[in-house]
The first five atom37 places (N, CA, C, CB, O) and aatype in JSON, in Angstrom:
{
  "aatype": [12, 10, 11, 0, 12, 19, 1, 9, 0, 9, 12, 14, 19, 10, 10, 9, 7, 1, 10, 10, 10, 7, 16, 10, 0, 13, 9, 16, 16, 9, 15, 15, 0, 19, 9, 7, 10, 7, 16, 7, 10, 13, 9, 9, 10, 0, 12, 19, 6, 13, 13, 9, 7, 18, 17, 5, 2, 7, 9, 0, 10, 10, 0, 10, 7, 19, 10, 19, 15, 14, 9, 7, 10, 14, 0, 9, 0, 2, 13, 12, 10, 11, 1, 10, 3, 15, 0, 13, 0, 13, 19, 6, 7, 11, 9, 4],
  "atom_mask": [
    [1, 1, 1, 1, 1],
    [1, 1, 1, 1, 1],
    [1, 1, 1, 1, 1],
    [1, 1, 1, 1, 1],
    [1, 1, 1, 1, 1],
    [1, 1, 1, 1, 1],
    [1, 1, 1, 1, 1],
    [1, 1, 1, 1, 1],
    [1, 1, 1, 1, 1],
    [1, 1, 1, 1, 1],
    [1, 1, 1, 1, 1],
    [1, 1, 1, 1, 1],
    [1, 1, 1, 1, 1],
    [1, 1, 1, 1, 1],
    [1, 1, 1, 1, 1],
    [1, 1, 1, 1, 1],
    [1, 1, 1, 0, 1],
    [1, 1, 1, 1, 1],
    [1, 1, 1, 1, 1],
    [1, 1, 1, 1, 1],
    [1, 1, 1, 1, 1],
    [1, 1, 1, 0, 1],
    [1, 1, 1, 1, 1],
    [1, 1, 1, 1, 1],
    [1, 1, 1, 1, 1],
    [1, 1, 1, 1, 1],
    [1, 1, 1, 1, 1],
    [1, 1, 1, 1, 1],
    [1, 1, 1, 1, 1],
    [1, 1, 1, 1, 1],
    [1, 1, 1, 1, 1],
    [1, 1, 1, 1, 1],
    [1, 1, 1, 1, 1],
    [1, 1, 1, 1, 1],
    [1, 1, 1, 1, 1],
    [1, 1, 1, 0, 1],
    [1, 1, 1, 1, 1],
    [1, 1, 1, 0, 1],
    [1, 1, 1, 1, 1],
    [1, 1, 1, 0, 1],
    [1, 1, 1, 1, 1],
    [1, 1, 1, 1, 1],
    [1, 1, 1, 1, 1],
    [1, 1, 1, 1, 1],
    [1, 1, 1, 1, 1],
    [1, 1, 1, 1, 1],
    [1, 1, 1, 1, 1],
    [1, 1, 1, 1, 1],
    [1, 1, 1, 1, 1],
    [1, 1, 1, 1, 1],
    [1, 1, 1, 1, 1],
    [1, 1, 1, 1, 1],
    [1, 1, 1, 0, 1],
    [1, 1, 1, 1, 1],
    [1, 1, 1, 1, 1],
    [1, 1, 1, 1, 1],
    [1, 1, 1, 1, 1],
    [1, 1, 1, 0, 1],
    [1, 1, 1, 1, 1],
    [1, 1, 1, 1, 1],
    [1, 1, 1, 1, 1],
    [1, 1, 1, 1, 1],
    [1, 1, 1, 1, 1],
    [1, 1, 1, 1, 1],
    [1, 1, 1, 0, 1],
    [1, 1, 1, 1, 1],
    [1, 1, 1, 1, 1],
    [1, 1, 1, 1, 1],
    [1, 1, 1, 1, 1],
    [1, 1, 1, 1, 1],
    [1, 1, 1, 1, 1],
    [1, 1, 1, 0, 1],
    [1, 1, 1, 1, 1],
    [1, 1, 1, 1, 1],
    [1, 1, 1, 1, 1],
    [1, 1, 1, 1, 1],
    [1, 1, 1, 1, 1],
    [1, 1, 1, 1, 1],
    [1, 1, 1, 1, 1],
    [1, 1, 1, 1, 1],
    [1, 1, 1, 1, 1],
    [1, 1, 1, 1, 1],
    [1, 1, 1, 1, 1],
    [1, 1, 1, 1, 1],
    [1, 1, 1, 1, 1],
    [1, 1, 1, 1, 1],
    [1, 1, 1, 1, 1],
    [1, 1, 1, 1, 1],
    [1, 1, 1, 1, 1],
    [1, 1, 1, 1, 1],
    [1, 1, 1, 1, 1],
    [1, 1, 1, 1, 1],
    [1, 1, 1, 0, 1],
    [1, 1, 1, 1, 1],
    [1, 1, 1, 1, 1],
    [1, 1, 1, 1, 1]
  ],
  "atom_positions": [
    [[51.71, -67.67, -48.08], [50.97, -66.5, -48.88], [51.45, -66.18, -50.18], [51.04, -65.22, -48.18], [50.67, -65.98, -51.11]],
    [[52.9, -66.11, -50.3], [53.58, -66.04, -51.5], [53.39, -67.05, -52.37], [54.8, -65.92, -51.33], [53.22, -66.76, -53.56]],
    [[53.39, -68.26, -51.99], [53.23, -69.39, -52.94], [51.72, -69.35, -53.74], [53.42, -70.82, -52.05], [51.55, -69.56, -54.94]],
    [[50.6, -69.01, -52.65], [49.43, -68.83, -53.16], [49.15, -67.76, -54.39], [48.72, -68.55, -52.08], [48.39, -67.94, -55.34]],
    [[50.09, -66.39, -54.08], [50.07, -65.39, -55.02], [50.73, -65.96, -56.42], [50.82, -64.12, -54.42], [50.25, -65.7, -57.53]],
    [[51.75, -66.65, -56.25], [52.55, -67.26, -57.51], [51.65, -68.42, -58.11], [54.14, -67.94, -57.04], [51.69, -68.58, -59.33]],
    [[50.92, -69.15, -57.43], [49.94, -70.08, -58.0], [48.76, -69.35, -58.76], [49.36, -70.96, -56.87], [48.28, -69.85, -59.78]],
    [[48.33, -68.23, -58.27], [47.15, -67.51, -58.81], [47.71, -66.88, -60.13], [46.54, -66.35, -57.74], [46.96, -66.89, -61.11]],
    [[48.91, -66.36, -60.24], [49.58, -65.73, -61.2], [49.82, -66.55, -62.41], [50.73, -65.25, -60.68], [49.5, -66.22, -63.55]],
    [[50.48, -67.81, -62.03], [50.98, -68.76, -63.0], [49.69, -69.7, -63.65], [52.13, -69.71, -62.21], [49.76, -70.13, -64.8]],
    [[48.68, -69.94, -62.9], [47.58, -70.7, -63.29], [46.95, -70.52, -64.74], [46.63, -70.44, -62.34], [46.66, -71.48, -65.46]],
    [[46.78, -69.27, -65.06], [46.19, -68.81, -66.38], [47.19, -69.16, -67.47], [45.87, -67.23, -66.38], [46.73, -69.51, -68.56]],
    [[48.55, -69.1, -67.28], [49.5, -69.45, -68.25], [49.42, -70.89, -68.5], [50.84, -69.06, -67.85], [49.31, -71.36, -69.63]],
    [[49.47, -71.68, -67.26], [49.51, -73.24, -67.5], [48.14, -73.66, -68.17], [49.73, -74.1, -66.03], [48.15, -74.54, -69.03]],
    [[47.03, -73.07, -67.8], [45.72, -73.49, -68.37], [45.7, -73.22, -70.06], [44.49, -72.6, -67.56], [45.3, -74.07, -70.85]],
    [[46.18, -71.94, -70.42], [46.46, -71.64, -71.76], [47.38, -72.67, -72.5], [47.05, -70.34, -71.78], [47.13, -73.17, -73.59]],
    [[48.49, -72.89, -71.72], [49.34, -73.97, -72.38], [48.97, -75.29, -72.49], [0.0, 0.0, 0.0], [49.43, -75.96, -73.42]],
    [[48.1, -75.83, -71.59], [47.57, -76.96, -71.7], [46.43, -76.93, -72.78], [47.17, -77.36, -70.41], [46.33, -77.97, -73.45]],
    [[45.62, -76.0, -73.05], [44.88, -76.01, -74.23], [45.62, -75.99, -75.2], [44.05, -75.09, -74.37], [45.39, -76.85, -76.05]],
    [[46.58, -75.18, -75.4], [47.43, -75.11, -76.79], [47.99, -76.62, -76.99], [48.82, -73.9, -76.7], [48.0, -77.13, -78.11]],
    [[48.47, -77.32, -75.83], [49.07, -78.61, -76.0], [48.0, -79.66, -76.61], [49.64, -79.09, -74.59], [48.27, -80.41, -77.55]],
    [[46.79, -79.64, -75.99], [45.9, -80.34, -76.46], [45.55, -80.25, -77.88], [0.0, 0.0, 0.0], [45.41, -81.16, -78.7]],
    [[45.42, -78.91, -78.02], [44.94, -78.5, -79.89], [46.14, -78.97, -80.73], [44.74, -76.48, -80.33], [45.94, -79.4, -81.87]],
    [[47.45, -78.88, -80.18], [48.59, -79.32, -81.15], [48.67, -80.92, -81.11], [50.11, -78.63, -80.67], [49.14, -81.52, -82.08]],
    [[48.2, -81.62, -79.95], [48.25, -82.87, -80.0], [47.05, -83.48, -81.06], [48.17, -83.31, -78.57], [47.2, -84.55, -81.64]],
    [[46.06, -82.76, -81.18], [44.97, -83.16, -82.05], [45.33, -82.92, -83.42], [43.71, -82.47, -81.73], [44.97, -83.71, -84.3]],
    [[46.01, -81.89, -83.66], [46.48, -81.48, -85.04], [47.59, -82.36, -85.53], [46.98, -80.02, -85.06], [47.72, -82.64, -86.72]],
    [[48.28, -82.74, -84.72], [49.37, -83.88, -85.0], [48.85, -85.14, -85.23], [50.32, -84.07, -83.9], [49.41, -85.9, -86.02]],
    [[47.66, -85.5, -84.51], [47.19, -86.84, -84.7], [46.59, -86.8, -86.21], [46.07, -87.29, -83.51], [46.91, -87.62, -87.07]],
    [[45.71, -85.78, -86.41], [45.08, -85.68, -87.74], [46.19, -85.51, -88.83], [44.04, -84.46, -87.78], [46.21, -86.37, -89.7]],
    [[46.82, -84.82, -88.86], [47.89, -84.72, -89.95], [48.71, -86.05, -89.99], [48.9, -83.44, -89.69], [49.13, -86.5, -91.05]],
    [[48.92, -86.64, -88.84], [49.73, -88.02, -89.08], [48.94, -88.91, -89.91], [50.08, -88.82, -87.71], [49.51, -89.67, -90.69]],
    [[47.64, -88.89, -89.8], [46.83, -89.8, -90.55], [46.76, -89.64, -91.98], [45.59, -89.76, -90.09], [46.69, -90.57, -92.79]],
    [[46.77, -88.23, -92.27], [46.85, -87.67, -93.85], [48.14, -87.96, -94.2], [46.59, -86.01, -94.12], [48.27, -88.41, -95.34]],
    [[49.25, -87.82, -93.47], [50.44, -87.93, -94.1], [50.6, -89.4, -94.23], [51.55, -87.23, -93.38], [51.3, -89.73, -95.18]],
    [[50.2, -90.19, -93.62], [50.27, -91.85, -93.88], [49.83, -92.03, -95.22], [0.0, 0.0, 0.0], [50.54, -92.71, -95.96]],
    [[48.65, -91.46, -95.73], [48.43, -91.56, -97.15], [49.49, -91.11, -98.08], [47.31, -90.86, -97.46], [49.85, -91.74, -99.08]],
    [[49.86, -90.18, -97.75], [51.12, -89.49, -98.73], [52.31, -90.41, -98.85], [0.0, 0.0, 0.0], [53.01, -90.54, -99.85]],
    [[52.46, -91.06, -97.61], [53.6, -91.98, -97.52], [53.42, -93.05, -98.63], [53.69, -92.66, -96.06], [54.3, -93.34, -99.45]],
    [[52.34, -93.55, -98.57], [51.94, -94.71, -99.48], [52.25, -94.32, -100.78], [0.0, 0.0, 0.0], [52.96, -95.03, -101.5]],
    [[51.69, -93.01, -101.24], [51.83, -92.45, -102.63], [53.33, -92.3, -103.08], [51.13, -91.03, -102.71], [53.76, -92.65, -104.18]],
    [[54.1, -91.72, -102.03], [55.58, -91.76, -102.33], [56.01, -92.99, -102.65], [56.38, -91.31, -101.28], [56.53, -93.14, -103.76]],
    [[55.9, -93.98, -101.83], [56.52, -95.28, -101.98], [56.13, -95.77, -103.53], [55.94, -96.33, -100.76], [57.04, -96.15, -104.28]],
    [[54.86, -95.75, -103.93], [54.33, -96.15, -105.1], [55.07, -95.54, -106.25], [52.95, -95.85, -105.13], [55.58, -96.17, -107.18]],
    [[55.08, -94.13, -106.07], [55.91, -93.42, -107.17], [57.32, -93.73, -107.12], [55.79, -91.94, -107.09], [57.9, -93.54, -108.19]],
    [[58.0, -94.13, -106.17], [59.3, -94.37, -106.04], [59.53, -95.64, -106.7], [59.73, -94.33, -104.68], [60.59, -95.79, -107.3]],
    [[58.64, -96.64, -106.66], [58.68, -97.88, -107.29], [58.65, -97.83, -108.74], [57.64, -98.66, -106.84], [59.4, -98.49, -109.47]],
    [[57.76, -97.01, -109.14], [57.46, -96.69, -110.61], [58.82, -95.97, -111.29], [56.06, -95.62, -110.69], [59.25, -96.3, -112.39]],
    [[59.35, -95.04, -110.52], [60.58, -94.44, -111.0], [61.7, -95.52, -111.01], [60.96, -93.22, -110.1], [62.56, -95.48, -111.89]],
    [[61.72, -96.38, -110.15], [62.8, -97.53, -110.19], [62.7, -98.35, -111.32], [62.73, -98.45, -109.01], [63.7, -98.73, -111.94]],
    [[61.31, -98.7, -111.7], [61.23, -99.67, -112.88], [61.31, -98.91, -114.11], [59.92, -100.52, -112.89], [61.68, -99.46, -115.14]],
    [[60.97, -97.55, -114.09], [61.23, -96.93, -115.54], [62.73, -96.66, -115.71], [60.4, -95.49, -115.78], [63.15, -96.47, -116.85]],
    [[63.57, -96.62, -114.68], [64.9, -96.33, -114.9], [65.43, -95.09, -114.24], [0.0, 0.0, 0.0], [66.65, -94.89, -114.3]],
    [[64.74, -94.34, -113.69], [65.13, -93.15, -113.05], [65.34, -93.41, -111.6], [64.14, -92.09, -113.28], [64.56, -93.03, -110.72]],
    [[66.47, -94.09, -111.4], [66.82, -94.48, -109.88], [66.98, -93.37, -108.91], [68.13, -95.25, -109.8], [66.67, -93.48, -107.73]],
    [[67.57, -92.1, -109.53], [67.79, -91.02, -108.67], [66.54, -90.4, -108.11], [68.55, -90.04, -109.35], [66.59, -90.07, -106.92]],
    [[65.41, -90.19, -108.78], [64.32, -89.92, -108.49], [63.55, -90.89, -107.58], [63.81, -89.68, -109.56], [62.75, -90.48, -106.74]],
    [[63.78, -92.01, -107.76], [63.21, -93.08, -106.79], [63.96, -92.96, -105.61], [0.0, 0.0, 0.0], [63.33, -92.97, -104.55]],
    [[65.16, -92.84, -105.59], [65.66, -92.6, -104.07], [65.23, -91.32, -103.4], [67.22, -92.57, -104.02], [64.91, -91.27, -102.21]],
    [[65.25, -90.33, -104.2], [64.59, -89.14, -103.51], [63.21, -89.27, -103.08], [64.61, -88.0, -104.35], [62.87, -88.77, -102.01]],
    [[62.29, -89.98, -103.91], [60.98, -90.21, -103.46], [60.86, -91.06, -102.16], [60.24, -90.83, -104.53], [59.99, -90.87, -101.31]],
    [[61.87, -92.06, -102.08], [61.89, -92.99, -100.88], [62.39, -92.03, -99.93], [62.82, -94.38, -100.98], [61.68, -92.04, -98.92]],
    [[63.27, -91.26, -99.86], [63.86, -90.45, -98.82], [62.59, -89.61, -98.23], [65.12, -89.48, -99.42], [62.34, -89.54, -97.03]],
    [[61.86, -89.0, -99.23], [60.63, -88.16, -98.76], [59.59, -89.0, -98.09], [59.94, -87.43, -99.96], [58.88, -88.56, -97.19]],
    [[59.52, -90.17, -98.54], [58.53, -91.05, -97.99], [58.99, -91.63, -96.43], [0.0, 0.0, 0.0], [58.24, -91.96, -95.51]],
    [[60.08, -91.64, -96.46], [60.68, -92.04, -94.78], [60.62, -90.86, -94.16], [62.35, -92.63, -94.55], [60.46, -90.97, -92.94]],
    [[60.7, -89.71, -94.58], [60.63, -88.33, -93.94], [59.31, -87.98, -93.35], [60.94, -87.26, -94.95], [59.19, -87.42, -92.26]],
    [[58.21, -88.39, -94.2], [57.01, -88.05, -93.79], [56.19, -89.26, -93.23], [56.37, -87.38, -94.86], [54.99, -89.12, -92.97]],
    [[56.8, -90.41, -93.06], [56.15, -91.56, -92.72], [56.06, -91.43, -91.16], [56.89, -92.86, -93.25], [56.7, -90.49, -90.69]],
    [[55.44, -92.14, -90.39], [55.34, -92.08, -88.88], [56.67, -92.22, -88.07], [54.41, -93.18, -88.42], [56.7, -92.12, -86.85]],
    [[57.76, -92.47, -88.84], [59.07, -92.6, -88.15], [59.73, -91.42, -88.34], [59.92, -93.72, -88.59], [60.79, -91.2, -87.76]],
    [[59.19, -90.55, -89.16], [60.02, -89.2, -89.68], [59.51, -88.14, -88.76], [0.0, 0.0, 0.0], [59.47, -88.26, -87.54]],
    [[59.1, -87.01, -89.49], [58.6, -85.86, -88.78], [57.45, -85.92, -87.86], [58.3, -84.96, -89.67], [57.36, -85.1, -86.95]],
    [[56.52, -86.86, -88.04], [55.54, -86.88, -87.04], [55.92, -87.62, -85.55], [54.36, -87.55, -87.7], [55.29, -87.56, -84.5]],
    [[57.14, -88.3, -85.85], [57.6, -88.98, -84.56], [58.4, -87.69, -83.86], [58.68, -90.48, -84.87], [58.25, -87.56, -82.65]],
    [[59.08, -86.9, -84.45], [59.58, -85.8, -83.83], [58.64, -84.98, -83.18], [60.26, -85.1, -84.67], [58.83, -84.59, -82.03]],
    [[57.41, -84.63, -83.97], [56.48, -83.76, -83.28], [55.89, -84.31, -82.12], [55.45, -83.36, -84.11], [55.54, -83.58, -81.19]],
    [[55.75, -85.61, -82.08], [55.06, -86.49, -80.89], [56.2, -86.4, -79.71], [54.72, -88.31, -81.41], [55.85, -86.27, -78.54]],
    [[57.43, -86.48, -80.05], [58.4, -86.3, -79.0], [58.7, -85.13, -78.46], [59.46, -86.71, -79.33], [59.34, -85.02, -77.42]],
    [[58.14, -83.95, -79.28], [58.34, -82.64, -78.76], [57.07, -82.48, -77.71], [58.38, -81.47, -80.02], [57.21, -82.04, -76.57]],
    [[55.96, -82.86, -78.23], [54.6, -82.86, -77.46], [54.79, -83.36, -76.13], [53.5, -83.71, -78.13], [54.38, -82.79, -75.12]],
    [[55.42, -84.47, -76.15], [55.68, -85.29, -74.78], [56.63, -84.52, -73.94], [56.35, -86.8, -75.03], [56.4, -84.42, -72.74]],
    [[57.65, -83.97, -74.48], [58.52, -83.06, -73.48], [57.7, -81.95, -73.1], [59.91, -82.48, -74.11], [57.81, -81.56, -71.94]],
    [[56.93, -81.39, -73.83], [56.24, -80.12, -73.34], [55.39, -80.56, -72.3], [55.41, -79.34, -74.44], [55.36, -79.94, -71.24]],
    [[54.56, -81.74, -72.52], [53.61, -82.21, -71.54], [54.33, -82.29, -70.02], [53.06, -83.68, -72.05], [53.86, -81.88, -68.96]],
    [[55.81, -83.04, -70.29], [56.28, -83.21, -69.01], [56.62, -82.0, -68.38], [57.32, -84.04, -68.99], [56.36, -81.89, -67.18]],
    [[57.22, -80.96, -69.08], [57.7, -79.71, -68.58], [56.38, -78.9, -67.86], [58.39, -78.85, -69.87], [56.58, -78.33, -66.79]],
    [[55.22, -78.88, -68.41], [54.11, -78.38, -67.79], [53.66, -79.26, -66.54], [53.05, -78.25, -68.8], [53.19, -78.7, -65.54]],
    [[53.79, -80.58, -66.6], [53.55, -81.25, -65.34], [54.49, -81.09, -64.18], [53.48, -82.58, -65.6], [54.15, -81.21, -63.0]],
    [[55.86, -80.78, -64.66], [57.01, -80.51, -63.7], [56.47, -79.14, -63.12], [58.63, -80.42, -64.46], [56.24, -79.12, -61.91]],
    [[56.25, -78.07, -63.82], [55.82, -76.82, -63.27], [54.65, -76.96, -62.53], [55.63, -75.84, -64.26], [54.6, -76.39, -61.44]],
    [[53.72, -77.62, -62.9], [52.37, -77.86, -62.05], [52.77, -78.54, -60.72], [51.24, -78.88, -62.87], [52.38, -77.99, -59.69]],
    [[53.5, -79.63, -60.64], [54.05, -80.2, -59.37], [54.78, -79.18, -58.44], [0.0, 0.0, 0.0], [54.57, -79.16, -57.23]],
    [[55.48, -78.51, -58.95], [56.32, -77.57, -58.09], [55.32, -76.61, -57.55], [57.51, -76.78, -58.92], [55.38, -76.34, -56.35]],
    [[54.33, -76.03, -58.37], [53.4, -74.89, -57.74], [52.41, -75.63, -56.78], [52.5, -73.99, -58.96], [52.21, -75.2, -55.65]],
    [[51.79, -76.75, -57.28], [50.65, -77.18, -56.5], [51.27, -77.97, -55.35], [49.61, -78.04, -57.35], [50.55, -78.48, -54.49]]
  ]
}
């Protein structure tokens, strides 16, 4: 009886959490695609800076390019989304 009451109390929170997780995954996917275009722009600008002779600016732009590339901030966001998903799955497994 107590388990059923806990299940009823926690289920709306889990449902809202799952909907929020799906929305965040969608936003992350779309933003990763847009950021991929920005990465190309940063790399092209860094190469131009290197050829002009402003190598400090070129290094800064390459660092920004790596940061916004799929191995930078989007990878961290995907890692966090996967951990949140596994946390929800763990709670659902314990309750159900």
